[in-house]
C-alpha positions as CSV (number, residue, x, y, z in Angstrom):
1,M,0.0,0.0,0.0
2,N,1.2,3.5,-0.8
3,K,2.5,5.1,2.4
4,K,0.9,8.4,1.3
5,T,-2.5,6.6,1.1
6,L,-2.4,5.2,4.7
7,P,-3.0,8.5,6.5
8,F,-5.9,9.3,4.2
9,L,-7.5,5.9,4.8
10,I,-7.1,6.4,8.6
11,L,-8.7,9.8,8.3
12,L,-11.7,8.3,6.4
13,A,-12.1,5.6,9.1
14,V,-12.1,8.2,11.9
15,L,-14.6,10.4,10.1
16,F,-16.9,7.4,9.4
17,T,-16.7,6.3,13.1
18,V,-17.6,9.8,14.3
19,A,-20.4,10.1,11.8
20,Y,-21.8,6.6,12.7
21,T,-21.5,7.3,16.4
22,S,-23.3,10.7,16.0
23,C,-26.1,9.2,14.0
24,K,-26.5,6.4,16.5
25,K,-26.7,8.8,19.4
26,A,-29.3,10.9,17.6
27,D,-31.3,7.8,16.9
28,E,-31.2,6.8,20.6
29,V,-32.8,10.1,21.6
30,K,-36.3,8.9,21.1
31,A,-39.6,10.6,21.9
32,P,-41.3,9.4,25.1
33,A,-43.4,6.3,24.7
34,E,-47.2,7.0,24.4
35,S,-47.6,5.4,27.8
36,D,-45.3,8.1,29.3
37,A,-46.4,11.1,27.2
38,Y,-49.8,12.0,28.7
39,F,-48.8,11.5,32.4
40,P,-45.1,12.0,32.8
41,L,-43.8,10.4,36.0
42,E,-40.4,11.8,37.0
43,K,-39.2,13.2,40.3
44,G,-39.8,16.9,40.5
45,K,-42.6,17.1,38.0
46,Y,-45.5,19.3,39.1
47,V,-48.8,20.7,37.9
48,I,-50.8,23.4,39.7
49,Y,-54.6,23.6,39.4
50,N,-57.3,26.2,40.1
51,V,-60.0,24.3,41.9
52,D,-63.7,24.9,42.3
53,S,-65.1,22.5,44.9
54,T,-68.9,22.1,45.4
55,I,-70.9,20.6,48.3
56,W,-74.6,20.1,48.1
57,D,-76.0,20.1,51.6
58,D,-79.6,18.8,51.7
59,T,-79.9,19.3,55.5
60,N,-79.5,23.1,55.2
61,C,-80.6,23.1,51.5
62,V,-77.5,25.0,50.4
63,K,-74.9,24.8,47.7
64,I,-71.4,25.6,49.0
65,I,-68.6,26.5,46.5
66,R,-65.0,26.8,47.7
67,R,-62.1,28.0,45.5
68,Y,-58.4,27.2,46.1
69,Q,-55.3,25.9,44.4
70,T,-53.8,22.5,44.6
71,M,-50.4,21.1,43.3
72,Y,-49.5,17.6,42.3
73,T,-45.8,16.9,42.7
74,V,-43.9,13.6,41.9
75,V,-41.6,13.3,44.9
76,D,-40.3,9.8,45.1
77,T,-40.3,6.2,43.7
78,F,-40.9,2.9,45.4
79,T,-41.7,-0.7,44.6
80,D,-45.3,-1.7,45.1
81,G,-46.6,-5.0,46.5
82,Q,-46.5,-6.5,43.0
83,G,-42.8,-5.6,42.5
84,R,-43.6,-2.7,40.1
85,M,-41.9,0.7,39.9
86,S,-44.3,3.2,41.4
87,Y,-44.3,6.9,42.2
88,R,-45.5,8.9,45.2
89,V,-47.3,12.1,44.3
90,D,-47.8,14.7,47.0
91,V,-50.9,16.8,46.9
92,R,-50.6,20.3,48.4
93,I,-53.2,23.0,48.9
94,R,-53.4,26.7,49.4
95,K,-56.3,29.2,49.5
96,R,-54.5,31.9,47.5
97,A,-51.6,32.1,45.1
98,T,-49.7,34.1,47.7
99,D,-50.2,31.6,50.5
100,P,-47.6,28.9,51.4
101,W,-48.4,25.3,50.3
102,Q,-49.8,22.9,52.9
103,Q,-49.7,19.1,52.6
104,Q,-53.1,17.7,52.0
105,S,-52.8,14.1,50.8
106,V,-50.8,11.6,48.9
107,M,-51.4,9.7,45.6
108,Y,-49.6,6.7,44.2
109,A,-49.1,6.2,40.5
110,T,-48.0,3.1,38.6
111,N,-47.6,3.0,34.8
112,T,-47.3,-0.6,33.6
113,G,-47.0,0.4,29.9
114,Q,-50.4,-1.1,29.4
115,E,-52.3,1.1,31.9
116,L,-51.9,4.0,34.3
117,E,-53.1,3.2,37.8
118,L,-53.7,5.9,40.4
119,T,-54.6,5.3,44.1
120,Y,-55.9,8.1,46.3
121,D,-58.4,8.3,49.1
122,E,-57.9,4.5,49.4
123,L,-59.5,4.1,46.0
124,H,-57.6,2.4,43.1
125,F,-58.4,3.7,39.5
126,I,-57.3,2.7,36.0
127,K,-57.0,6.2,34.6
128,M,-55.6,5.4,31.1
129,V,-54.9,2.3,29.0
130,Y,-52.5,2.0,26.0
131,P,-52.4,2.2,23.1
132,I,-54.7,5.2,23.0
133,S,-57.3,5.2,20.3
134,E,-60.6,7.1,19.6
135,N,-63.6,5.5,21.4
136,R,-61.5,2.8,23.1
137,T,-63.3,1.8,26.3
138,W,-62.3,0.1,29.6
139,E,-63.6,-0.4,33.1
140,G,-61.7,2.4,34.9
141,N,-63.1,1.5,38.4
142,A,-62.6,-2.2,38.1
143,Y,-60.5,-2.4,41.3
144,I,-63.2,-0.6,43.4
145,D,-65.6,-2.7,45.4
146,A,-68.9,-1.2,44.4
147,R,-70.7,-3.7,46.6
148,D,-69.9,-1.2,49.4
149,P,-73.1,1.0,49.6
150,K,-70.9,4.1,50.0
151,L,-69.0,3.2,46.8
152,A,-71.9,1.9,44.8
153,Y,-72.1,5.0,42.6
154,L,-68.6,4.2,41.3
155,G,-69.6,0.8,39.8
156,G,-70.0,0.1,36.1
157,W,-68.1,3.2,34.8
158,D,-67.0,2.6,31.2
159,Y,-64.2,5.0,30.5
160,R,-63.9,6.1,26.8
161,Y,-61.3,8.0,24.8
162,V,-62.5,10.9,22.7
163,N,-60.9,13.8,20.9
164,V,-57.5,12.1,20.7
165,D,-54.6,14.5,20.0
166,Q,-56.9,17.5,19.9
167,E,-56.5,21.0,21.3
168,Y,-58.3,21.7,24.6
169,D,-59.2,25.0,26.3
170,N,-59.8,24.3,30.0
171,G,-61.2,27.8,30.7
172,A,-57.9,29.1,32.0
173,V,-55.2,27.8,29.5
174,K,-55.4,26.3,26.0
175,Y,-53.4,23.1,25.6
176,Q,-52.2,21.3,22.5
177,N,-52.2,17.5,21.8
178,T,-54.7,16.3,24.4
179,V,-56.9,13.3,24.9
180,T,-60.2,13.4,26.8
181,V,-61.4,10.5,29.0
182,M,-65.1,10.5,29.4
183,Q,-65.7,8.4,32.5
184,I,-69.5,8.6,33.1
185,D,-72.5,10.8,32.2
186,E,-75.6,9.4,33.8
187,S,-78.8,10.9,35.3
188,R,-82.1,9.7,36.6
189,N,-85.0,12.1,36.8
190,D,-84.9,15.9,37.1
191,P,-85.8,17.4,40.5
192,E,-86.9,20.6,38.9
193,T,-89.5,18.9,36.7
194,Q,-90.1,15.8,38.7
195,P,-90.0,16.9,42.4
196,D,-91.9,13.9,43.6
197,D,-89.4,11.4,42.2
198,N,-85.9,10.5,43.6
199,A,-83.1,11.6,41.3
200,T,-79.3,11.1,40.8
201,R,-76.7,12.7,38.7
202,T,-73.2,11.3,38.1
203,Y,-70.6,12.9,35.8
204,G,-66.9,12.4,35.3
205,K,-64.4,13.7,32.7
206,E,-60.6,14.2,32.6
207,V,-58.3,15.6,30.0
208,F,-54.6,14.8,29.6
209,A,-52.0,16.8,27.7
210,K,-48.8,15.4,26.2
211,G,-45.8,16.3,28.3
212,I,-47.9,17.7,31.2
213,G,-50.4,15.2,32.6
214,M,-54.0,16.0,33.7
215,V,-55.0,19.5,32.7
216,Y,-58.8,19.3,33.4
217,R,-61.0,17.4,35.7
218,E,-64.8,17.7,36.2
219,F,-66.7,15.4,38.5
220,Y,-69.9,15.6,40.4
221,Y,-72.3,13.2,42.1
222,W,-75.5,14.2,43.8
223,T,-78.7,12.5,44.9
224,Y,-82.2,14.0,45.5
225,D,-84.5,12.4,48.1
226,A,-88.1,13.4,47.3
227,S,-89.2,12.2,50.7
228,A,-86.8,14.5,52.6
229,K,-88.4,17.0,55.0
230,N,-87.0,20.0,53.2
231,N,-88.2,18.7,49.8
232,N,-91.7,18.4,51.2
233,D,-91.9,21.9,52.7
234,V,-94.4,23.9,50.7
235,N,-92.7,27.1,51.9
236,N,-89.4,26.0,50.4
237,P,-89.4,26.1,46.6
238,E,-85.7,25.0,46.4
239,R,-84.8,21.4,45.5
240,C,-82.4,20.2,48.1
241,L,-79.6,18.0,46.8
242,K,-76.9,15.9,48.6
243,G,-73.5,15.4,47.0
244,L,-70.2,16.9,45.9
245,G,-68.3,18.0,42.8
246,V,-65.1,19.4,41.7
247,V,-63.6,21.2,38.7
248,M,-59.8,21.4,38.3
249,R,-58.0,23.5,35.7
250,A,-54.3,23.3,35.2
251,V,-52.7,26.7,35.2
252,D,-49.0,26.0,35.7
253,H,-46.5,23.2,35.3
254,N,-42.8,22.4,34.7
């Protein structure tokens, strides 16, 4: 081999190696898997919400609305009882944006790659399943014992994906690339038009945005007892409901 050719061949080999390595590294930087995209689980991740909380008090026949902020923060990892990687999510609360945060509760999140499980208030939910597709359904409350009279209203919910990869305005911020999970939308009778009949209303909806997590939640459940004293008072034209509801709008995140 010509001695003058050797350095040139070595140079070509070096350039090829650098180019190949660079391409390989670029290929290795992949976008997050779909199962990680809509509910990122990494320590330090947080989302702040404006919250409107509603209580229907049938004893005093009043509707009470409280407004505050809450923050979800992924703070730690652990291995759950099934040997799966899971995350602790601290829930903090404050009345005003200028107030210090106070610890309220803890949630636990597990993403198996097939489903996203969340546990809070001692209730275990399947919030998402993968892959995501329009109108895909699943039993999101399958782990909840609806035989318990207090939890009976959570039985038989068929979650369903709608508006996949669509823009969503939660009333405070507009988010791109979201998916809506319709959880339930059921009612029985209308107290205003059927005051002599018992009635119920159950509604649940959550919206998730890529790279952020949940950006909107709306839930309410109330019952109407036509035989209740307040609902049989001819001097009280109000229909007295019993139940609770919440609307959460994401307003900040990292």
